[in-house]
N, C-alpha and C positions, 0 to 999 in steps of 0.2 A: 817686457823680455822675459823669456823662459830658459833657465839653465839647469843642466843636470850635471854636477860636478862630480866624478868618481876617481877612485884610486886605480882600480884595475878593469874599468870597463863595466859593462851590463852583465853582472855576474851572477844575479839571482832572480828569482820570480818578482820580488818586491821593486826592484829596479826596472824590470820589464814593464811591469804594469804602470809604473810612474812615468816611464818614457811615452807609452801609448797614451796615458792622460794628459801629458803635456802637449803631445803633438796632436791631440783630438782626432786620431785616426787609428784603424786597424793595422795590423801588419801588411795585409794584402794591399792597402792604399798607400803605404809609406814608401817615400824615396829618401834614401840615406846617401850622403856624401861623406866618405871616410877620408881624413887628411892626415896622411904619413909624415908630414914634413919634419916634425921633430926627430924623427927616428934616423933621418938621412945621415947624421953624423955620428951615429952610435956604433960603435965596433962590436965585433963578435957575432953570436948566434941571434937571429931575429925570431925565433920560435915565438916569442911573446906577442910580436906584432902579427904574425900569422894567426895566433890564438884570438886576438882582438877581431880580426876579420871573419874568422870563423863563427865566432859568438854573434856578430852582427848577421851573418848569412843565415845562421839557424833561426833567427827571428822571421824569416821567409818574408823580407820585404818585397815590395813590388819592384824596386831598383836599389842596387848597392853599387854605387860609384866610388872610384879611388881618384881623389883630385889633389894633386900636389902643386900648389900655386908657386911654389919656388923653382919649379922645373919646366913651366910652360908659360907663354905669353898670356896676359889678361884677357885677351879676346878668346881664349880657349877655356880658361878656368872660370871666369865669371858666369857665362851662361849655365854652365855645368852646375855651379852652386845654386845659382838662382831656380834651377830645376828641382832642387832638393827640399825636403820638408825638415831634415834634421841634418846639421853639421856635426861630425864626430871629430874632434880633435885629439888626435893619438898622443901617445907618450914618447919621451925621449929627451932631448936636450932643450931645457926649457928656454934658454938664450937664443939658441937657433931659430925656434919656433917664432918667438917674439920678433926677432930681427927680421925674418921674412913676411910675418904678418904686415910689418910697417913698410918694408921695401916693395912689396907687391902692390900696395894700396889697399889691401883687404881691410886694415884697421879703420878706414874711413868709411867703408861699405857696411860693415858689420852692424853698427846700430840700426841702420834702415832695414837690412836684411833680417834682422832678429825681430823685428815688429810682427813677423808672420812665421817665423820658423823657430825651432829649438837648437840650442847650443849644448853639445855634450862634450864634456872634457874628460880625457883619461890621463891622470898623472900630470905631466907636463901641460897638457891641454886645460887642466883644471886650475893648475897654478897661474897660468898667464891672465885668468879672469880677474884678479886682484889689482889693486892700483899701483903696486910696485912688486919687482920680483926678489927682492931681498937677497942680493947676490952673496953676501957672506954666510947667511944662514943656509941657503939653498947648498951652497959648496960643503958646508958643515956636515948636512944631513945626507947628502947624496954623493956626488963626486967632487973631488977637490979641484979638478979642471973643468968643471961644468961651464964655467963662463966662457972658456976658451978665447977666441978673439973677438968676441962679441962684447959691446959695452951698453947693453940694455938694461936699464934699471926699471923702467916704467912698465907697467902691464896694461891690460885693457881697460881697468877700472869699472868693471861691470858688477863687482861687488866690494863691500867695505870690510871685508874680513880676508884672512888667509886659509888656504887648504894646503895641508902637507899630508901627501898620500903615502901610502904603504906603511902604515903603522904596525910595528912588531913583525915586519916581514924579514925572512932570513937574509934576503937579497940586500937589504938596506939596514945594517946592525946599528946605525946611528939614530933611526928613526925610533926612538924609545923615549920614555917619559923624562928621564934626566936631562937629555939634549933638548927636548922640546921645552921644558921649563926655562932653560937658558935662553932659548929663542924668544919665548914669550916676554922675558924681561926687557927684549930690545924693542919690543913695538907696542903700541897702546892698543892696536885693534884686536879682536878676537882671532884666535888661531884654532882651526879644526883639524886635527889629527885623525885621518880616517884610514882603516885597513881595506883590502880589496872586496869586502863583502858590505861596504857602506858608500852611500852617496849623499850630496846635499842638493836638494831641489829649491830652486829660486824661481819665484813668479811675480814680476814686478816689485822686487825688492823683498818680498815676503819669503822666508827660507824655512825649511823643515828638513830634518834628517831622516833618510830612508836607509835602514839598516838590519842586516842579519848577521852582523859581526861585531866589531869593536871600535869606539872611536873616543877621542879625549878632547875636551874643550878648555881652552886656557884664555884668560883675560875676559871672561863671559861678562857680557854687558847686561 
């Protein structure tokens, strides 16, 4: 399984190079499925979502599709995902995203699909890759009402660590060292706090940090 877990998407050349290396294809050969599901319940301006799509478009892939598995039947979204080389799970509400990954049946399909494809996470899309979603910690760092009406605690379990995106971002004033240290005391696993210029690349369980920015590691093994 190949994953590229980011905070703000594919924001610099180092991440672009890593994406192509993971996909083992050039941009001209690459088919990307962008999944906006996490953003569906987010209020306000969606300029950040447009920016994520523009970044992907600027890679000049062969195909850039938008696939929302919460909005259409499985016989529509499944073949479109199967046609892609890379799945980009966009940012937004972590719990909404995980709820629909399970409800749609995608959770059962992903392990098989990812034998031959690359999973890219942006913010919430990176956070759901962990074993659990850590609702209290997510609410503390991001939005107090992030859980909403969802009762999702388990993530996809693709990695045995936690990603906390948007380190030192002005938009998320609690994603700072003092709060992250408190979070780390609540869990035994390693926590990677990454800014929007940093990603974590994972290939068959082996991980490395790709960064042109800042990151912090808590509970390092």
